[in-house]
FIKOLZA-1660 file (N, C-alpha, C; in steps of 0.1 Angstrom, whole numbers, plus 5000, padded with zeros to 4 digits):
% residues 239
   i   px   py   pz ch aa at
   1 6760 8289 0919  A  M  N
   1 6746 8286 0921  A  M CA
   1 6745 8272 0929  A  M  C
   2 6753 8263 0925  A  A  N
   2 6753 8250 0931  A  A CA
   2 6756 8251 0946  A  A  C
   3 6766 8259 0949  A  A  N
   3 6771 8261 0963  A  A CA
   3 6759 8268 0971  A  A  C
   4 6752 8278 0965  A  A  N
   4 6741 8284 0972  A  A CA
   4 6730 8275 0975  A  A  C
   5 6727 8266 0965  A  A  N
   5 6716 8256 0967  A  A CA
   5 6720 8246 0977  A  A  C
   6 6732 8242 0978  A  F  N
   6 6737 8233 0988  A  F CA
   6 6736 8239 1002  A  F  C
   7 6740 8252 1003  A  A  N
   7 6740 8259 1016  A  A CA
   7 6725 8260 1021  A  A  C
   8 6716 8263 1012  A  I  N
   8 6702 8265 1016  A  I CA
   8 6696 8251 1020  A  I  C
   9 6700 8241 1013  A  A  N
   9 6695 8227 1016  A  A CA
   9 6700 8223 1030  A  A  C
  10 6713 8226 1032  A  L  N
  10 6719 8223 1045  A  L CA
  10 6713 8230 1056  A  L  C
  11 6710 8243 1054  A  W  N
  11 6703 8252 1064  A  W CA
  11 6690 8246 1067  A  W  C
  12 6682 8243 1057  A  Q  N
  12 6668 8237 1060  A  Q CA
  12 6669 8224 1067  A  Q  C
  13 6679 8216 1064  A  L  N
  13 6681 8203 1070  A  L CA
  13 6684 8205 1085  A  L  C
  14 6692 8215 1089  A  V  N
  14 6695 8218 1103  A  V CA
  14 6683 8222 1110  A  V  C
  15 6675 8231 1104  A  V  N
  15 6663 8236 1110  A  V CA
  15 6653 8224 1112  A  V  C
  16 6652 8216 1102  A  S  N
  16 6642 8205 1104  A  S CA
  16 6647 8194 1114  A  S  C
  17 6660 8192 1114  A  A  N
  17 6665 8181 1123  A  A CA
  17 6665 8186 1138  A  A  C
  18 6668 8198 1140  A  T  N
  18 6669 8203 1154  A  T CA
  18 6656 8208 1160  A  T  C
  19 6647 8212 1151  A  G  N
  19 6634 8216 1156  A  G CA
  19 6634 8229 1163  A  G  C
  20 6644 8237 1161  A  L  N
  20 6646 8250 1168  A  L CA
  20 6634 8259 1164  A  L  C
  21 6629 8267 1174  A  P  N
  21 6619 8277 1171  A  P CA
  21 6624 8288 1161  A  P  C
  22 6614 8294 1154  A  R  N
  22 6618 8303 1144  A  R CA
  22 6625 8316 1149  A  R  C
  23 6622 8319 1162  A  F  N
  23 6628 8331 1168  A  F CA
  23 6643 8328 1172  A  F  C
  24 6647 8316 1171  A  I  N
  24 6661 8313 1173  A  I CA
  24 6668 8310 1159  A  I  C
  25 6663 8302 1151  A  L  N
  25 6668 8299 1138  A  L CA
  25 6657 8297 1128  A  L  C
  26 6653 8308 1121  A  P  N
  26 6643 8307 1111  A  P CA
  26 6648 8299 1099  A  P  C
  27 6639 8293 1092  A  G  N
  27 6642 8285 1080  A  G CA
  27 6644 8294 1068  A  G  C
  28 6650 8289 1057  A  P  N
  28 6652 8297 1045  A  P CA
  28 6639 8304 1040  A  P  C
  29 6628 8296 1040  A  A  N
  29 6616 8301 1034  A  A CA
  29 6611 8313 1043  A  A  C
  30 6612 8312 1056  A  R  N
  30 6608 8323 1065  A  R CA
  30 6616 8336 1062  A  R  C
  31 6629 8334 1061  A  V  N
  31 6638 8345 1058  A  V CA
  31 6636 8351 1045  A  V  C
  32 6633 8343 1035  A  A  N
  32 6630 8348 1021  A  A CA
  32 6617 8356 1022  A  A  C
  33 6607 8352 1030  A  E  N
  33 6595 8359 1031  A  E CA
  33 6597 8372 1038  A  E  C
  34 6605 8372 1049  A  A  N
  34 6608 8385 1056  A  A CA
  34 6616 8394 1047  A  A  C
  35 6625 8389 1038  A  W  N
  35 6632 8398 1029  A  W CA
  35 6622 8404 1019  A  W  C
  36 6613 8396 1014  A  W  N
  36 6604 8402 1004  A  W CA
  36 6594 8412 1010  A  W  C
  37 6590 8409 1022  A  Q  N
  37 6580 8419 1028  A  Q CA
  37 6587 8432 1032  A  Q  C
  38 6600 8431 1035  A  N  N
  38 6608 8443 1039  A  N CA
  38 6618 8447 1028  A  N  C
  39 6616 8444 1016  A  R  N
  39 6626 8446 1005  A  R CA
  39 6629 8461 1004  A  R  C
  40 6619 8470 1005  A  T  N
  40 6622 8484 1004  A  T CA
  40 6630 8489 1015  A  T  C
  41 6627 8485 1027  A  L  N
  41 6635 8489 1039  A  L CA
  41 6649 8484 1038  A  L  C
  42 6651 8471 1034  A  I  N
  42 6664 8465 1032  A  I CA
  42 6672 8472 1021  A  I  C
  43 6665 8476 1010  A  A  N
  43 6672 8483 0999  A  A CA
  43 6677 8496 1004  A  A  C
  44 6669 8503 1012  A  E  N
  44 6674 8517 1017  A  E CA
  44 6686 8516 1025  A  E  C
  45 6686 8506 1034  A  H  N
  45 6698 8504 1043  A  H CA
  45 6710 8499 1035  A  H  C
  46 6707 8491 1025  A  T  N
  46 6718 8485 1017  A  T CA
  46 6725 8496 1010  A  T  C
  47 6718 8506 1005  A  L  N
  47 6724 8517 0997  A  L CA
  47 6733 8525 1007  A  L  C
  48 6729 8527 1019  A  V  N
  48 6738 8534 1029  A  V CA
  48 6751 8527 1031  A  V  C
  49 6750 8514 1034  A  T  N
  49 6762 8506 1036  A  T CA
  49 6770 8505 1024  A  T  C
  50 6764 8504 1012  A  A  N
  50 6772 8503 1000  A  A CA
  50 6780 8516 0998  A  A  C
  51 6774 8527 1000  A  L  N
  51 6781 8540 0999  A  L CA
  51 6793 8541 1008  A  L  C
  52 6790 8537 1021  A  E  N
  52 6802 8537 1030  A  E CA
  52 6813 8528 1026  A  E  C
  53 6809 8516 1021  A  V  N
  53 6820 8506 1017  A  V CA
  53 6827 8511 1005  A  V  C
  54 6820 8516 0995  A  L  N
  54 6827 8521 0982  A  L CA
  54 6836 8533 0984  A  L  C
  55 6831 8542 0993  A  I  N
  55 6840 8554 0996  A  I CA
  55 6852 8549 1004  A  I  C
  56 6850 8541 1014  A  G  N
  56 6861 8536 1022  A  G CA
  56 6871 8527 1013  A  G  C
  57 6866 8519 1004  A  L  N
  57 6874 8511 0996  A  L CA
  57 6883 8520 0987  A  L  C
  58 6877 8530 0981  A  A  N
  58 6884 8539 0972  A  A CA
  58 6895 8547 0980  A  A  C
  59 6892 8552 0992  A  I  N
  59 6902 8560 0999  A  I CA
  59 6912 8551 1005  A  I  C
  60 6908 8540 1011  A  G  N
  60 6918 8530 1017  A  G CA
  60 6928 8525 1006  A  G  C
  61 6922 8521 0995  A  S  N
  61 6931 8516 0984  A  S CA
  61 6941 8526 0979  A  S  C
  62 6936 8539 0977  A  A  N
  62 6945 8549 0973  A  A CA
  62 6956 8552 0983  A  A  C
  63 6952 8553 0996  A  L  N
  63 6962 8555 1006  A  L CA
  63 6972 8543 1007  A  L  C
  64 6967 8531 1006  A  G  N
  64 6976 8519 1006  A  G CA
  64 6986 8519 0995  A  G  C
  65 6981 8523 0983  A  V  N
  65 6990 8523 0971  A  V CA
  65 7001 8534 0973  A  V  C
  66 6997 8546 0977  A  A  N
  66 7006 8557 0979  A  A CA
  66 7016 8553 0990  A  A  C
  67 7012 8547 1001  A  T  N
  67 7021 8543 1012  A  T CA
  67 7031 8533 1007  A  T  C
  68 7026 8523 1000  A  A  N
  68 7035 8512 0996  A  A CA
  68 7046 8518 0986  A  A  C
  69 7042 8526 0977  A  I  N
  69 7052 8532 0968  A  I CA
  69 7062 8541 0976  A  I  C
  70 7057 8548 0986  A  H  N
  70 7067 8556 0994  A  H CA
  70 7076 8547 1002  A  H  C
  71 7071 8536 1008  A  L  N
  71 7079 8527 1015  A  L CA
  71 7090 8521 1006  A  L  C
  72 7086 8517 0994  A  A  N
  72 7095 8510 0985  A  A CA
  72 7106 8520 0980  A  A  C
  73 7102 8533 0980  A  A  N
  73 7112 8542 0974  A  A CA
  73 7121 8548 0985  A  A  C
  74 7118 8547 0997  A  S  N
  74 7126 8553 1008  A  S CA
  74 7129 8543 1019  A  S  C
  75 7142 8541 1021  A  R  N
  75 7146 8533 1032  A  R CA
  75 7143 8539 1046  A  R  C
  76 7144 8552 1047  A  I  N
  76 7141 8559 1059  A  I CA
  76 7126 8557 1062  A  I  C
  77 7117 8558 1052  A  A  N
  77 7103 8556 1055  A  A CA
  77 7100 8542 1060  A  A  C
  78 7108 8532 1054  A  R  N
  78 7106 8518 1059  A  R CA
  78 7110 8517 1074  A  R  C
  79 7120 8524 1078  A  V  N
  79 7125 8523 1091  A  V CA
  79 7115 8530 1101  A  V  C
  80 7110 8541 1097  A  L  N
  80 7101 8549 1106  A  L CA
  80 7086 8545 1105  A  L  C
  81 7081 8543 1093  A  V  N
  81 7067 8541 1091  A  V CA
  81 7062 8527 1093  A  V  C
  82 7070 8517 1087  A  Q  N
  82 7066 8503 1087  A  Q CA
  82 7063 8498 1101  A  Q  C
  83 7071 8500 1111  A  P  N
  83 7067 8495 1125  A  P CA
  83 7054 8501 1130  A  P  C
  84 7052 8514 1126  A  I  N
  84 7039 8520 1131  A  I CA
  84 7027 8513 1124  A  I  C
  85 7028 8509 1112  A  L  N
  85 7018 8502 1105  A  L CA
  85 7015 8489 1111  A  L  C
  86 7025 8482 1115  A  V  N
  86 7024 8469 1121  A  V CA
  86 7017 8471 1135  A  V  C
  87 7021 8481 1142  A  F  N
  87 7015 8483 1155  A  F CA
  87 7001 8486 1155  A  F  C
  88 6997 8494 1145  A  T  N
  88 6982 8498 1143  A  T CA
  88 6974 8485 1141  A  T  C
  89 6980 8475 1134  A  Q  N
  89 6972 8463 1131  A  Q CA
  89 6970 8455 1144  A  Q  C
  90 6978 8457 1154  A  A  N
  90 6977 8450 1166  A  A CA
  90 6965 8455 1175  A  A  C
  91 6960 8467 1171  A  L  N
  91 6949 8473 1179  A  L CA
  91 6936 8467 1173  A  L  C
  92 6927 8461 1182  A  P  N
  92 6914 8456 1177  A  P CA
  92 6905 8467 1172  A  P  C
  93 6899 8464 1160  A  V  N
  93 6891 8473 1154  A  V CA
  93 6879 8477 1162  A  V  C
  94 6873 8468 1170  A  F  N
  94 6862 8471 1178  A  F CA
  94 6866 8481 1189  A  F  C
  95 6878 8481 1193  A  A  N
  95 6883 8491 1203  A  A CA
  95 6883 8505 1197  A  A  C
  96 6886 8506 1184  A  L  N
  96 6887 8519 1178  A  L CA
  96 6874 8525 1173  A  L  C
  97 6864 8516 1171  A  A  N
  97 6851 8521 1166  A  A CA
  97 6845 8531 1175  A  A  C
  98 6844 8529 1188  A  P  N
  98 6837 8540 1196  A  P CA
  98 6845 8553 1196  A  P  C
  99 6858 8553 1195  A  I  N
  99 6866 8565 1194  A  I CA
  99 6863 8572 1182  A  I  C
 100 6863 8565 1170  A  L  N
 100 6860 8571 1158  A  L CA
 100 6846 8577 1157  A  L  C
 101 6836 8570 1163  A  T  N
 101 6823 8576 1164  A  T CA
 101 6822 8588 1173  A  T  C
 102 6830 8589 1183  A  L  N
 102 6831 8601 1192  A  L CA
 102 6837 8612 1184  A  L  C
 103 6847 8610 1176  A  W  N
 103 6854 8620 1169  A  W CA
 103 6846 8625 1157  A  W  C
 104 6841 8615 1149  A  L  N
 104 6835 8618 1136  A  L CA
 104 6820 8618 1136  A  L  C
 105 6814 8614 1147  A  G  N
 105 6799 8614 1148  A  G CA
 105 6793 8602 1143  A  G  C
 106 6779 8602 1143  A  F  N
 106 6772 8590 1139  A  F CA
 106 6769 8589 1124  A  F  C
 107 6774 8598 1117  A  G  N
 107 6771 8599 1102  A  G CA
 107 6780 8590 1094  A  G  C
 108 6781 8594 1081  A  L  N
 108 6788 8586 1071  A  L CA
 108 6802 8584 1074  A  L  C
 109 6809 8594 1078  A  W  N
 109 6824 8594 1078  A  W CA
 109 6830 8585 1089  A  W  C
 110 6824 8582 1100  A  S  N
 110 6829 8573 1109  A  S CA
 110 6829 8559 1104  A  S  C
 111 6819 8555 1096  A  K  N
 111 6819 8542 1090  A  K CA
 111 6829 8541 1078  A  K  C
 112 6830 8552 1071  A  V  N
 112 6840 8552 1060  A  V CA
 112 6854 8550 1066  A  V  C
 113 6857 8557 1076  A  F  N
 113 6870 8556 1082  A  F CA
 113 6873 8542 1088  A  F  C
 114 6862 8536 1093  A  M  N
 114 6864 8522 1098  A  M CA
 114 6867 8513 1086  A  M  C
 115 6861 8515 1075  A  A  N
 115 6864 8507 1063  A  A CA
 115 6878 8509 1058  A  A  C
 116 6882 8522 1059  A  V  N
 116 6896 8526 1055  A  V CA
 116 6906 8519 1064  A  V  C
 117 6904 8519 1077  A  L  N
 117 6913 8513 1086  A  L CA
 117 6915 8498 1084  A  L  C
 118 6904 8491 1081  A  I  N
 118 6904 8477 1080  A  I CA
 118 6910 8472 1067  A  I  C
 119 6910 8480 1056  A  I  N
 119 6916 8476 1043  A  I CA
 119 6929 8482 1040  A  I  C
 120 6933 8493 1047  A  Y  N
 120 6945 8500 1044  A  Y CA
 120 6958 8491 1045  A  Y  C
 121 6959 8484 1056  A  F  N
 121 6971 8475 1057  A  F CA
 121 6972 8464 1047  A  F  C
 122 6961 8457 1044  A  P  N
 122 6962 8446 1034  A  P CA
 122 6966 8451 1021  A  P  C
 123 6961 8463 1016  A  V  N
 123 6965 8468 1003  A  V CA
 123 6979 8473 1004  A  V  C
 124 6983 8480 1015  A  T  N
 124 6997 8484 1016  A  T CA
 124 7007 8473 1016  A  T  C
 125 7004 8463 1024  A  S  N
 125 7013 8451 1026  A  S CA
 125 7014 8444 1013  A  S  C
 126 7003 8441 1006  A  A  N
 126 7004 8433 0994  A  A CA
 126 7012 8440 0983  A  A  C
 127 7009 8453 0981  A  F  N
 127 7016 8460 0971  A  F CA
 127 7030 8463 0974  A  F  C
 128 7033 8465 0987  A  F  N
 128 7047 8467 0991  A  F CA
 128 7055 8454 0989  A  F  C
 129 7050 8443 0992  A  D  N
 129 7057 8430 0990  A  D CA
 129 7060 8428 0975  A  D  C
 130 7050 8432 0967  A  G  N
 130 7052 8431 0952  A  G CA
 130 7063 8440 0947  A  G  C
 131 7063 8452 0953  A  L  N
 131 7074 8462 0949  A  L CA
 131 7088 8457 0953  A  L  C
 132 7088 8450 0964  A  M  N
 132 7102 8446 0969  A  M CA
 132 7106 8433 0963  A  M  C
 133 7097 8426 0955  A  R  N
 133 7101 8413 0949  A  R CA
 133 7102 8414 0934  A  R  C
 134 7106 8426 0929  A  T  N
 134 7108 8427 0915  A  T CA
 134 7119 8417 0910  A  T  C
 135 7117 8410 0899  A  P  N
 135 7127 8401 0895  A  P CA
 135 7140 8408 0893  A  P  C
 136 7151 8402 0898  A  Q  N
 136 7164 8409 0898  A  Q CA
 136 7169 8411 0884  A  Q  C
 137 7165 8403 0875  A  G  N
 137 7170 8405 0861  A  G CA
 137 7165 8418 0855  A  G  C
 138 7152 8421 0859  A  Y  N
 138 7147 8434 0854  A  Y CA
 138 7155 8446 0859  A  Y  C
 139 7158 8445 0872  A  L  N
 139 7166 8456 0879  A  L CA
 139 7180 8457 0873  A  L  C
 140 7186 8446 0871  A  D  N
 140 7200 8446 0866  A  D CA
 140 7200 8452 0852  A  D  C
 141 7190 8448 0844  A  L  N
 141 7190 8454 0830  A  L CA
 141 7187 8469 0830  A  L  C
 142 7179 8473 0839  A  A  N
 142 7176 8488 0840  A  A CA
 142 7188 8495 0845  A  A  C
 143 7196 8490 0854  A  R  N
 143 7208 8497 0859  A  R CA
 143 7218 8497 0848  A  R  C
 144 7219 8486 0840  A  T  N
 144 7229 8485 0829  A  T CA
 144 7226 8496 0819  A  T  C
 145 7213 8499 0817  A  M  N
 145 7209 8510 0808  A  M CA
 145 7209 8524 0815  A  M  C
 146 7214 8524 0827  A  Q  N
 146 7216 8537 0835  A  Q CA
 146 7203 8544 0837  A  Q  C
 147 7192 8536 0840  A  A  N
 147 7180 8542 0844  A  A CA
 147 7180 8548 0858  A  A  C
 148 7174 8559 0860  A  S  N
 148 7173 8565 0873  A  S CA
 148 7165 8557 0883  A  S  C
 149 7167 8559 0896  A  P  N
 149 7158 8551 0905  A  P CA
 149 7144 8554 0904  A  P  C
 150 7140 8567 0900  A  A  N
 150 7126 8570 0898  A  A CA
 150 7120 8562 0886  A  A  C
 151 7128 8562 0875  A  R  N
 151 7123 8555 0863  A  R CA
 151 7122 8539 0866  A  R  C
 152 7132 8534 0874  A  I  N
 152 7131 8520 0877  A  I CA
 152 7118 8517 0885  A  I  C
 153 7115 8526 0895  A  L  N
 153 7104 8524 0903  A  L CA
 153 7091 8524 0895  A  L  C
 154 7089 8535 0887  A  W  N
 154 7076 8537 0880  A  W CA
 154 7075 8528 0867  A  W  C
 155 7086 8525 0860  A  L  N
 155 7085 8517 0848  A  L CA
 155 7087 8502 0849  A  L  C
 156 7094 8498 0861  A  I  N
 156 7097 8484 0862  A  I CA
 156 7091 8478 0875  A  I  C
 157 7093 8485 0886  A  R  N
 157 7089 8479 0899  A  R CA
 157 7074 8479 0900  A  R  C
 158 7068 8491 0897  A  V  N
 158 7053 8492 0899  A  V CA
 158 7046 8483 0889  A  V  C
 159 7049 8482 0876  A  P  N
 159 7042 8473 0868  A  P CA
 159 7044 8458 0872  A  P  C
 160 7056 8455 0877  A  A  N
 160 7058 8441 0881  A  A CA
 160 7050 8437 0894  A  A  C
 161 7047 8448 0902  A  A  N
 161 7040 8445 0914  A  A CA
 161 7024 8446 0913  A  A  C
 162 7019 8449 0901  A  L  N
 162 7005 8450 0899  A  L CA
 162 6997 8437 0902  A  L  C
 163 7002 8425 0899  A  P  N
 163 6995 8413 0904  A  P CA
 163 6993 8413 0919  A  P  C
 164 7003 8417 0926  A  S  N
 164 7003 8417 0941  A  S CA
 164 6992 8428 0945  A  S  C
 165 6992 8439 0939  A  L  N
 165 6982 8449 0942  A  L CA
 165 6968 8443 0939  A  L  C
 166 6966 8436 0929  A  A  N
 166 6953 8430 0926  A  A CA
 166 6949 8421 0937  A  A  C
 167 6958 8413 0943  A  S  N
 167 6955 8404 0954  A  S CA
 167 6951 8412 0966  A  S  C
 168 6958 8423 0969  A  G  N
 168 6954 8432 0980  A  G CA
 168 6940 8438 0978  A  G  C
 169 6937 8442 0966  A  L  N
 169 6924 8448 0964  A  L CA
 169 6913 8438 0965  A  L  C
 170 6915 8425 0961  A  R  N
 170 6905 8415 0963  A  R CA
 170 6902 8412 0978  A  R  C
 171 6913 8413 0986  A  L  N
 171 6911 8411 1000  A  L CA
 171 6903 8423 1006  A  L  C
 172 6907 8435 1001  A  A  N
 172 6900 8447 1006  A  A CA
 172 6885 8447 1003  A  A  C
 173 6881 8441 0992  A  A  N
 173 6867 8441 0988  A  A CA
 173 6859 8432 0998  A  A  C
 174 6866 8422 1004  A  V  N
 174 6860 8414 1014  A  V CA
 174 6859 8420 1028  A  V  C
 175 6870 8427 1031  A  Y  N
 175 6872 8433 1044  A  Y CA
 175 6864 8446 1046  A  Y  C
 176 6862 8454 1035  A  A  N
 176 6856 8467 1036  A  A CA
 176 6842 8467 1042  A  A  C
 177 6833 8458 1038  A  P  N
 177 6820 8457 1044  A  P CA
 177 6820 8454 1059  A  P  C
 178 6830 8446 1063  A  I  N
 178 6832 8443 1078  A  I CA
 178 6834 8456 1085  A  I  C
 179 6843 8464 1080  A  G  N
 179 6846 8477 1087  A  G CA
 179 6834 8486 1088  A  G  C
 180 6827 8487 1077  A  A  N
 180 6815 8496 1077  A  A CA
 180 6804 8491 1087  A  A  C
 181 6802 8478 1087  A  V  N
 181 6792 8472 1096  A  V CA
 181 6796 8474 1111  A  V  C
 182 6808 8472 1114  A  I  N
 182 6813 8474 1127  A  I CA
 182 6810 8488 1132  A  I  C
 183 6813 8498 1123  A  G  N
 183 6810 8512 1126  A  G CA
 183 6795 8514 1128  A  G  C
 184 6786 8507 1121  A  E  N
 184 6772 8508 1122  A  E CA
 184 6767 8502 1135  A  E  C
 185 6774 8491 1139  A  W  N
 185 6770 8485 1152  A  W CA
 185 6773 8494 1164  A  W  C
 186 6783 8501 1163  A  V  N
 186 6787 8510 1174  A  V CA
 186 6778 8522 1175  A  V  C
 187 6775 8528 1164  A  G  N
 187 6766 8540 1164  A  G CA
 187 6762 8544 1151  A  G  C
 188 6749 8542 1148  A  A  N
 188 6744 8546 1135  A  A CA
 188 6729 8547 1135  A  A  C
 189 6723 8553 1126  A  S  N
 189 6708 8553 1125  A  S CA
 189 6704 8548 1111  A  S  C
 190 6714 8543 1103  A  R  N
 190 6711 8537 1090  A  R CA
 190 6721 8527 1087  A  R  C
 191 6718 8519 1077  A  G  N
 191 6728 8508 1073  A  G CA
 191 6723 8494 1077  A  G  C
 192 6729 8484 1070  A  L  N
 192 6726 8471 1073  A  L CA
 192 6729 8466 1087  A  L  C
 193 6741 8471 1092  A  G  N
 193 6745 8468 1106  A  G CA
 193 6735 8473 1116  A  G  C
 194 6730 8486 1114  A  Y  N
 194 6720 8492 1122  A  Y CA
 194 6707 8484 1121  A  Y  C
 195 6703 8479 1109  A  L  N
 195 6691 8472 1107  A  L CA
 195 6692 8458 1114  A  L  C
 196 6703 8452 1114  A  M  N
 196 6705 8439 1121  A  M CA
 196 6703 8441 1136  A  M  C
 197 6709 8451 1142  A  L  N
 197 6707 8454 1156  A  L CA
 197 6693 8457 1159  A  L  C
 198 6686 8465 1151  A  L  N
 198 6672 8469 1153  A  L CA
 198 6664 8456 1153  A  L  C
 199 6666 8448 1143  A  A  N
 199 6658 8436 1142  A  A CA
 199 6660 8426 1153  A  A  C
 200 6673 8425 1158  A  N  N
 200 6676 8416 1169  A  N CA
 200 6669 8421 1182  A  N  C
 201 6669 8435 1184  A  G  N
 201 6663 8440 1196  A  G CA
 201 6648 8438 1196  A  G  C
 202 6642 8437 1185  A  R  N
 202 6628 8435 1184  A  R CA
 202 6624 8420 1182  A  R  C
 203 6634 8411 1183  A  A  N
 203 6632 8397 1182  A  A CA
 203 6627 8393 1168  A  A  C
 204 6631 8401 1158  A  R  N
 204 6628 8398 1144  A  R CA
 204 6640 8391 1138  A  R  C
 205 6642 8379 1142  A  I  N
 205 6654 8372 1138  A  I CA
 205 6654 8369 1123  A  I  C
 206 6642 8367 1117  A  D  N
 206 6641 8365 1103  A  D CA
 206 6645 8377 1095  A  D  C
 207 6642 8389 1100  A  L  N
 207 6646 8401 1093  A  L CA
 207 6661 8403 1095  A  L  C
 208 6666 8399 1107  A  M  N
 208 6681 8400 1109  A  M CA
 208 6688 8391 1100  A  M  C
 209 6683 8379 1098  A  F  N
 209 6690 8370 1088  A  F CA
 209 6689 8376 1074  A  F  C
 210 6677 8382 1071  A  A  N
 210 6676 8387 1057  A  A CA
 210 6686 8398 1055  A  A  C
 211 6688 8407 1065  A  A  N
 211 6698 8418 1064  A  A CA
 211 6712 8412 1063  A  A  C
 212 6715 8402 1071  A  L  N
 212 6728 8395 1071  A  L CA
 212 6731 8389 1057  A  L  C
 213 6721 8382 1051  A  L  N
 213 6723 8376 1038  A  L CA
 213 6724 8386 1027  A  L  C
 214 6717 8397 1029  A  T  N
 214 6719 8408 1019  A  T CA
 214 6733 8414 1020  A  T  C
 215 6739 8415 1032  A  L  N
 215 6752 8420 1033  A  L CA
 215 6762 8410 1027  A  L  C
 216 6760 8397 1029  A  G  N
 216 6768 8387 1023  A  G CA
 216 6768 8387 1008  A  G  C
 217 6756 8389 1002  A  L  N
 217 6754 8389 0988  A  L CA
 217 6761 8401 0982  A  L  C
 218 6760 8413 0989  A  F  N
 218 6767 8425 0984  A  F CA
 218 6782 8423 0985  A  F  C
 219 6787 8416 0995  A  S  N
 219 6801 8414 0996  A  S CA
 219 6806 8405 0984  A  S  C
 220 6798 8395 0981  A  V  N
 220 6802 8386 0970  A  V CA
 220 6802 8393 0957  A  V  C
 221 6792 8401 0955  A  L  N
 221 6791 8409 0942  A  L CA
 221 6803 8419 0941  A  L  C
 222 6806 8426 0953  A  L  N
 222 6817 8435 0953  A  L CA
 222 6830 8428 0950  A  L  C
 223 6832 8417 0956  A  H  N
 223 6844 8409 0954  A  H CA
 223 6845 8404 0939  A  H  C
 224 6834 8400 0933  A  G  N
 224 6834 8396 0919  A  G CA
 224 6837 8408 0910  A  G  C
 225 6832 8420 0913  A  A  N
 225 6835 8432 0905  A  A CA
 225 6850 8435 0906  A  A  C
 226 6856 8434 0918  A  I  N
 226 6870 8437 0919  A  I CA
 226 6878 8427 0912  A  I  C
 227 6874 8414 0912  A  V  N
 227 6881 8404 0905  A  V CA
 227 6881 8407 0890  A  V  C
 228 6870 8411 0885  A  C  N
 228 6869 8414 0870  A  C CA
 228 6878 8426 0867  A  C  C
 229 6877 8436 0876  A  L  N
 229 6885 8449 0873  A  L CA
 229 6900 8446 0874  A  L  C
 230 6904 8437 0883  A  T  N
 230 6918 8435 0885  A  T CA
 230 6924 8423 0877  A  T  C
 231 6915 8417 0869  A  R  N
 231 6920 8405 0861  A  R CA
 231 6931 8409 0852  A  R  C
 232 6931 8421 0846  A  G  N
 232 6941 8425 0837  A  G CA
 232 6954 8427 0844  A  G  C
 233 6954 8431 0857  A  L  N
 233 6966 8433 0865  A  L CA
 233 6972 8420 0868  A  L  C
 234 6964 8410 0872  A  G  N
 234 6969 8397 0875  A  G CA
 234 6975 8390 0863  A  G  C
 235 6970 8393 0851  A  A  N
 235 6974 8387 0839  A  A CA
 235 6988 8391 0834  A  A  C
 236 6993 8402 0840  A  R  N
 236 7006 8407 0836  A  R CA
 236 7017 8397 0839  A  R  C
 237 7016 8389 0849  A  N  N
 237 7026 8379 0852  A  N CA
 237 7028 8368 0841  A  N  C
 238 7016 8366 0834  A  A  N
 238 7017 8356 0824  A  A CA
 238 7023 8360 0811  A  A  C
 239 7026 8373 0810  A  R  N
 239 7032 8379 0798  A  R CA
 239 7047 8377 0798  A  R  C
% end
């Protein structure tokens, strides 16, 4: 709360000191008024973006976990798949968004796929690093007890890597809204990204700021929820 109050005070100070017109930089009070007057409209578009983000987060995280486990279990997969994953991250997301819109249309799934693309690598990379950094003492003890590679993976390496997975999921919670909004900017008829473009085109900068702040608040709440859900995973290192 203190950080939010400081940011609002700084925002108002900049507006007052520069004297910029409200169609360039509206003040906090003007944005709050626009948000209240358009609260139903903003809520409708927020629900659309939230659905895209949550579905993308679930699919991307599941694919990332499965890929990381497969890479950790197979040397051949690491040789063949890992370079491809790195290459895909070199492609700018904005360049892929029009292609996905062309293939999947202007509906829900092109935005979901954008969210999946932007969070898949962080989750995969974080969990894979955790799987490959299992304490050597655990592995030596398991091999002394003649545990199979599969049991070592599922009973030792995966539990030891859960804190790393938690870190990847926290990053994914921040990145997923970015992917969905990029998809909405390229082609959509609903969502906060679409609302921002619409407001900007009509010179409703106060409404655009209201939609942008709503997106930021949603991202903060989503990140907080993921932090709470993964707190138990991160605590495993302390045991």
